[in-house]
VMD Tcl script that draws the C-alpha trace (Angstrom):
set ca {
  {94.51 93.23 108.48}
  {96.51 96.18 109.29}
  {94.79 99.71 110.08}
  {96.08 102.71 108.30}
  {95.16 106.43 109.28}
  {95.75 109.51 106.88}
  {95.97 112.85 108.31}
  {95.43 116.34 106.83}
  {93.06 115.60 104.18}
  {91.68 118.74 102.51}
  {88.17 118.83 103.04}
  {87.34 119.09 99.63}
  {88.92 115.68 98.95}
  {87.07 114.11 101.35}
  {83.75 115.45 100.35}
  {84.92 114.05 96.48}
  {85.67 110.82 98.13}
  {82.70 110.44 100.17}
  {80.27 111.41 97.04}
  {82.02 109.02 94.96}
  {81.33 106.34 97.82}
  {78.10 107.27 98.03}
  {77.55 107.23 93.95}
  {78.81 103.58 94.16}
  {76.80 102.67 97.29}
  {79.80 101.25 99.23}
  {81.21 102.64 102.54}
  {84.16 105.50 102.37}
  {86.39 102.57 103.98}
  {85.59 100.18 101.23}
  {86.24 102.51 98.28}
  {89.53 103.84 99.87}
  {90.92 100.05 100.26}
  {89.83 99.25 96.74}
  {92.00 102.67 95.64}
  {94.48 101.25 97.99}
  {94.63 97.55 96.50}
  {94.39 99.13 93.05}
  {97.41 101.59 93.31}
  {99.52 98.85 95.16}
  {98.71 96.37 92.15}
  {100.06 98.59 89.50}
  {103.73 98.19 88.38}
  {106.06 101.03 88.22}
  {107.74 101.79 84.81}
  {111.08 100.92 86.59}
  {110.01 97.37 87.34}
  {108.27 96.55 84.06}
  {111.69 97.47 82.36}
  {113.63 95.56 84.84}
  {111.52 92.87 84.06}
  {111.65 93.19 80.33}
  {115.26 93.05 80.53}
  {115.68 89.91 82.40}
  {113.11 88.19 80.28}
  {115.54 87.43 77.32}
  {113.94 83.83 76.57}
  {112.76 83.55 73.19}
  {114.87 86.64 71.92}
  {117.88 85.69 69.72}
  {118.98 89.25 69.53}
  {120.45 91.43 71.97}
  {119.97 95.53 72.22}
  {123.20 96.07 70.99}
  {122.85 93.42 68.19}
  {119.67 95.47 66.74}
  {121.32 98.73 67.17}
  {124.24 97.25 64.87}
  {121.52 96.17 62.55}
  {120.13 99.55 62.16}
  {123.10 101.15 61.48}
  {123.98 98.40 59.19}
  {120.64 99.16 57.25}
  {121.00 102.91 57.07}
  {124.63 102.29 55.96}
  {122.98 100.11 52.94}
  {120.34 102.58 52.26}
  {122.77 105.65 52.03}
  {124.94 104.22 49.70}
}
mol new
graphics top color blue
foreach p $ca { graphics top sphere $p radius 0.5 }
foreach p [lrange $ca 0 end-1] q [lrange $ca 1 end] { graphics top cylinder $p $q radius 0.2 }
display resetview
């Protein structure tokens, strides 16, 4: 495993993290490792959207088709 060093952490932040670790009965290192692992496992919005855009299996319509269908439905409703 690689070591990571974080500098210039405000005392209030460090105190809050130490308190949270103590409340959970774990070390500060274990708490911070869990926070980093959880953060790294979260997909960004752009990654989720890119995956969705590439996942066309099972979808007969495309975005343009849906927009055209909505326009047709509005036109039918308004006439």
